[in-house]
C-alpha positions, 0 to 999 in steps of 0.5 A: 489540517487533519491528517488522513487515516491510515492503517498498519500493514505488516508482512514478511519479505525476502531481504533482497526484495526489501533492499530493492524496495529501499533502493527504489524509495531512495531513488524516488526520494520517497519513504518505504511506505510511500513507495509501497503505496505508489507500487500498489496504486500503479499495479491497480491502475495497470490491472483495472482494480478500483481503489475506493475513495477515502472513507468508502470502505464497507465495515466488512472490508475494514474488519476483514481486509484480506477476505481470508486470502 
């Protein structure tokens, strides 16, 4: 079974928020990275932000994922 392609995301966060994330992940029996993914998907769902299907990102999106923000 082939694994899905993933990308690395590195960011800084306040220690208190990191601990809250750790607690949330533990309570949901998830890894921290999976908990972040769930939170992002939930946010996008609540705010009508489409998440492209796997393999549907344009080459520009992959080169400049934050579009300068």
